[in-house]
N, C-alpha and C positions, 0 to 999 in steps of 0.2 A: 373461574375456569377449572376444568378437571385436568390434572396432569398425571394421573395414576400410572399410565403406561410408561411415560417418560421416567417416572420415579422408579418403576420396576426395572426398566432397561438400564438405568444408571447403576443401580445396585448390582445387577449382573455384570455390567461392563467393568466395574471396579475389581472384579475377581480376576480379570484377564488382561486389562489394559491399565497402565499406571495412571491413577487418578480417574480412571473410567473414560478418559478422552485421549485423542491422538494429537491434540494441540492445547496447551494449558489454558488459554483464555476461554475456551469452550466450557470449562468446568464451572463457570458462574461464581468462582470463589470471591471475587471482588465485589459482587453484588448480592451474594447469598442465594440460597435456594438450589433447586435441581435444574440442570441443563435440559433443554427441550430436545427431544429426538425428532428430527424432521423427516417426513415421509415423502413430500413432493413440493414442487414449486412451479408457478406459472405466472408470468407477467410480474406484477408488483407484489404478489402474495406467496406465502409459504404455508404449508399445512403440517402440523405435527402428528405424531402417532396416535394422539388422543382425539384427533379430528378437529382441533382448534385451527382457526384461520387467522392469519396475521398480515397486515400491510408491513412489509419489512424494508429496512434501510441499511442492510449490511451488504447484500448483493454478492455473497461469497467473498467479502472483504474487498470489494471494488470491481471485479471483472464484469459483472452483469450490467453493462451499460444500457442494454436493451431489455432488461428484466430477465426473469427466469425462462429458460427453454424457448427462445424465439424460433419460429419455424425455419428461418433461413439457415440457422446454425444446425438444427436437428437434421434438416435435409442434407447439408454438407457432410455431416457425420455419418448418416445412414448410407449415403452413396459410397463413401470411402471405407466404411466398416466391412462392406462386402468384398473389398479387394485385399484386406489384411490389416492387422493391427500394428505390426512392427516388423521391420526387415533387418535393421542394423546395417543398412546400406542406403546410399543416396536416393532421393526421389525428386521428381520435378516440383512437388509442392514446396520443398525447402527453398528452391530458387525463387519461386513466386513470392513466398513470404519475405525472404531477404530483400527482394526488389521493391516490394510495396512499402516496407519499413524505411528503406533508404530514400524512397520518394517522399514519404510523409514527414520524415525527420531529417532536415538538411545536414545536421552535424554528423550523421551516421553514414560513413562511406562504405564500411564493411561491417558485417554482423555475424555472430555465431549463436546458434540456438542451443539452449540447455534445458533443464527440466524444472527449474524453480527459481524464484527470486534470490534465494540464498546462494544457489549455485552461480547465478549471474554476478552477484556482487563480489563473492570471493574470487571468482575468475577474473573480474575486472581489476581487482587489487593485485592479483598475481601478475597479470600482463603488464600493469603499470610498474611493478617492481622489476620485472624482467626488462622492460623498455628503458628504464632509468638507471638500472643497476644500483638501486637504493632499497633499503629495507623498511624504513618507517613510513607511516601514513597518519594523516589527521582525520578524525571523525568528530562529530559534534554531540555533546551530551543530550540524551533524549532521542536522538535519531536511531532508528532500528534498521539494520541492513541484513537481517537474517541471523541464523544461529551459528555461523562459523565462529570458531574460538576467538579470533582477534576482533570480532565485532561486539562481543558480549561484555564490553567494558563501558559502563555507564550507558547501557542501551535503553531503548524505548519499548513500546508495545507491551507484550506479555511480561517482559522483565520488570517493567514499572508496576504493572498490575499486581504482581506477586512480591514486590519489594526486594527483588534480588537482581539489580541491574548489572552486577558483576557476578557471573555464575561460577560456582565451584566446577572444577574440571578445566578451567582456563589457566594455562601455565603462566609462570612469571615471565618467561621469554616472550610469549605472545603479548602479554600486557605491556612489556617494555617497548615493543615496536608500535604500539597503538597510542597515539597522542590525542588527547581529548580537549577540544576547544569549546567555547560557549557559542551557542547558536545566535546569529545576528549580532555578534560582537567581533568586529574585525581586529581589535587590539589584542584579543586573546589569541588570534591566529598569528599575528605578527610576532608576538612573544615566543610562540613555539618555533616559528621559523628562525628567529634569532638564536634560540637555544640549541637548535638542531640543524645548523647551516650545512647545506649540501647533503643532508641525510634523508630528506623526505621525498618519497616516490610519488605520493598522491594525496589529494584532499578529496574525500567523499562526503557528499551531503544530499539529504532529501531537500530539494529546492522548495517543496511544500511538504513539510513534515506531517505525516499522518499517523505517527505512532507515539505521540505524546498528546493526543488530540490533534486537531488540525491547526498547525502553526506555520504560516507562510514566512519564508525569508523575505527580506526587503530587496528590492531591485538593486539598490545601492550596495548592499552587502554582497550580493552575488557578483556584481560588476567589479568590486574590489577583490574578491576571490579570484576572478578571471585575470585581473591585472597582476596579482601576486604570483599566480601560477605561471604566467608568461615570463615574468622577471626571473623566477627561480627555477625554471624548467621542470615544473611539477605538473603531473597529469591531474586535471580536474575531472572528477567523476560525478555525474548527476545520477543519483538513485531515483529512477522514475518508475520503479516497480509498481507504485501505487498511482502516481500522477500521470504516467505516460498514457496518452490517448484518453485519459479520464477528464482532464481539465481543458484540453484543446487537442486538435488534430496532431500538432507537433509537440504536445506535452507542455510541461512547465517552462521549458526553454523557449517555446514560442510565446507563452504568456509574458515572460520577463525580457525576451530579446537577448538572452545570454547563452552562448554556445559552449558546452563542455567539450572535453577531448574524448571522453567515453561516456556512454549512457547505459544503464541497466534497465531492463524491462521484465515484466511478468504479467500475471493476471489477465489483463484484457487481450493481450496478443495471442492467448490460447482460446479465446471465446468461452472461457469458463473451465477449460481443461488444464491440467498441470503443465506449465511451460514457463520458460524464462529465456532471456537473451541478453547479450551485451555486445555493444558495437560502438564505432566511432571512427577516428582518423585512420586512414589506410596504413600509414607508416607504423602506427602502434599495433593495429590488428594483425599486420603481417609478421609480427614477432611470434605469433602462435604457430605451433606445430600443425600441419606438416611443413609449413613454409619456413618458420623460424624455430628457435630453441625452447620457447615457453610451452610446456605441455599442458593440455586440457583435453578431456575426452568424455564421452558418455554414450553408452549403448542405445539409450532411448532418445537421445538428442535429435530433434527434428522428426519425431515419429509421426506417421501420416495422419493419425487421428487428431492430435493437437494442432498439426499444421492445417488440416482441412477446416477445423473449427475456427482457428485463428485467421486464416485467409478470408473466410466468410465474414468474420467480424470486421477486419480491417478494410475489406472491400466495401462493406456497408458504410463504414466511416468515411472512406474516400469519396463515395458517390453521393452522400447526403450532405449537401452544402450547409443546410440549416440545422444540422444535428446539434451543434454546440449552442446555437441560439435558443433552441428549444429547451435544452438542459439548463441553460442560464435562466430562462424565464421561469421554469418550474422551481428551480433552486432558490431564486430570489423571492418567489411567492411564498415558499415555506419559511424562509428566513424572516421575511417581514411579518408573517403571521406569528411566529414564535416571539419575535421582539415586541410585537404589540401586546402579546400576553404578559410578558415581563413588565411592560409599562403599566398595564392595568393592575398588576399585583404589586406594583411599587418595588420591583426587584431589578437590579442592573447586572444580572449574570452576563457573562461575555459570550457572544456568538461569533466564532470565526468561520469564514467561508471563502473558498476559492472555487469558482465554477460549481460543479456538482459534488464537491467535497465540503462538508461542514461539521462543526462540533459545537455543542452547547456546554460551556464550562461552568461548573458550579462555583464560581468565584466572581467577585465584582472588580477585580484588578485586571488590567490589560494583560493578555497572554501572548508573549512574543518569544519565549524561550522555555527551557526546562524548568528553571526555578519558579517562574510565574505559573506554569502549568501545574506544578506540584502544590500550589496553594488552593487547588480545587477541593471542595468538600466531597470526598468520595463516598462517605456514608450517606449523604443526602442523595447523591447520584444513584446509589443502590436502591434507595426507596423509590426514587423517580422511575428507575428502570422497571421495577415490578408493577408499579401503578400503570405505566404505559402498556406493559405486557398484558395485564388484566383487561385493558381496554382494546386489545387487539392490535397493538403497535409493537413491532419487534425491533429493538435498537441493539447496538453493540453492548455486550455485558461487561463493559469497562468504560470508565470516564475517559481513558486515554486512547480512544479509537475514533474513527470517523463515521459520519453518516454519509451514505451515497444515494443520490437520486438517479433514477433510470428514466428512459423515455416511456416506460410502461406505467409510471406513476401518473394517475389522472388528477384533475382538479378535485374531484370527489375524494380521492385518497388523501390529498394534501389537506383539504378542509377537515376531514375526519381526524387527521394527525394533529392539526392545530387545535381543534377542540379538545382532544384527549390530552394534549400538552397542558392546556389551561386548567383542565379539571385535575390533572395529576399534580401540578405545581400547587394549586389551591389546597389540595389535601395534605401536602407535606410541609408547607412553609407558613 
């Protein structure tokens, strides 16, 4: 394929933007080569500035549950765009959004809109600290909760891709209040609780980690976390920025049957526009200003464009009873096809999947935590990525990200992807 315009744009972008990109993983550093500059997207496909067409499995990192540019979201945006883009004042759309989220996610009694997943997670930890009057919190190695200072301690996602999971610029004081446990290891959590008795405000976890590849927590592990938080009066936070409304109508907490005290959302609740939210128990949420003393604010929070797109997406989810059955069927079809390819090639690379989130790890050991994910052959993944790209399949430019299926992916798309996968693997192994 010809990538000349993307190459030209990238060289120009580097003159004005650090690394030529506005989010590190887009730079293709972990897979090599030049990042593609995208011109448009429709359904299961995107088109770059050189006119190349791809079946893509990023979906703007998760939110495009219905593919790119579905008509019902475009119509909602168009209708509200004529009324205004932002007022810095309440609108009825915010009420409708809050109401539908509380209907779909039983653990959420009250919710506040913000502008990104990072803003949602940092606000959730702040309100947990204010509610408990404690400073420390526990996160898990390899889980990524955005780029707030106290989350960039052994973080996942782009931090893993670039080999700097603890970022310069994070102060010693922030690091001291961030306790790191091992994912799916309850004993590591118990040890931290014993060492920091009555000091821990919250435990935050991706119940389905999507930022060290797709690594699901076990139900038993989440149930034990719930029990420990009850016993120690600790706020349990589920970061469902990626899994919320992606794996089920009620998110990962519906899949596992475990209710957190607070939940963070992003991506899908904006229908593809920048948005985030955090919500949960009424008594915790009512510590937020202007009701309580914990301050959090945002001029663009609940802006009408994001709310209109989000409301259209969530209404579509609410009204389509078979939506997640369809996504499961498509995702299982692709998973089985990729596994059959591995069998034919006498390879036992690991394929993790929960609903429409999946990841092919280039390792033959079970992947259940950070350390096992790190055994993946990232050099081989880079070769695989480019082979797939050349065959018209656009995957995440990092081993440590997820593949996302949308309702727009057809059987023809999936069959083409399975064939490309077989051919690509055969060429590199």
